[in-house]
C-alpha positions in Angstrom: 200.9 -82.4 63.9 201.8 -83.8 60.1 199.5 -84.8 58.2 200.5 -86.7 54.6 197.2 -86.7 52.1 197.1 -88.0 48.8 195.6 -85.4 46.6 193.3 -88.1 44.7 191.6 -89.5 48.1 188.0 -88.4 48.3 187.7 -89.1 51.9 190.3 -87.1 53.2 193.1 -85.7 50.9 193.2 -81.5 49.9 189.5 -81.1 52.3 191.4 -82.5 55.7 194.9 -80.6 54.8 193.1 -77.3 54.7 191.3 -78.3 57.5 194.1 -79.1 59.8 196.0 -76.0 58.7 192.8 -74.1 59.6 191.9 -75.5 62.5 195.4 -76.2 64.8 196.0 -73.4 67.0 198.8 -71.3 65.4 201.5 -72.0 67.9 201.1 -76.5 66.9 204.0 -77.4 65.2 202.8 -78.5 61.9 203.5 -79.7 58.4 201.0 -80.9 56.0 201.9 -82.1 52.4 199.5 -83.3 49.7 201.3 -85.8 47.1 199.5 -85.4 43.3 198.5 -88.9 41.6 198.3 -90.6 45.0 195.0 -91.8 46.6 193.6 -92.7 49.8 196.6 -95.9 50.3 199.6 -93.2 50.3 200.9 -94.7 53.2 200.6 -99.1 52.5 200.6 -100.8 49.1 196.5 -101.1 49.4 196.6 -104.9 48.1 195.1 -106.5 51.6 191.5 -107.5 50.3 189.3 -106.2 53.4 191.4 -102.7 53.4 190.2 -102.5 49.7 186.7 -103.4 50.5 187.0 -101.0 53.5 188.5 -98.5 51.4 186.4 -99.0 48.2 185.3 -95.0 47.0 187.8 -93.4 48.4 189.9 -92.7 45.3 192.5 -95.6 45.4 194.6 -95.6 42.7 198.0 -97.5 42.4 200.3 -97.7 45.1 203.6 -95.2 44.2 206.2 -96.5 46.6 208.0 -93.1 45.6 205.6 -91.2 47.6 205.1 -93.7 50.6 208.7 -93.4 51.3 209.0 -89.5 51.1 205.6 -89.7 53.2 207.3 -91.6 55.8 210.7 -90.3 55.8 208.5 -86.6 56.5 206.5 -88.2 59.3 209.8 -89.5 61.2 211.8 -86.5 61.0 209.0 -84.3 62.1 209.1 -87.2 65.5 212.4 -86.7 65.7 212.5 -83.1 65.4 209.6 -82.2 67.7 209.6 -85.5 70.5 212.6 -86.4 72.9 
């Protein structure tokens, strides 16, 4: 299980990262990453008008391309390592 969260995401962010670490069985492979200064739109630019409406109040901040790229890199590396 891999989780990539923006620290400024008020809907998931640090709370969900902590829960993921606490509640998964010890034998479950996991990686949890928190990205500072990033909100709910960690892996997307968040510019779609409908996404903006549904994400209101979730702590969206300006898109951070470097954090997004790093998040996707970590996700795909995790999958490459754990999936055949």
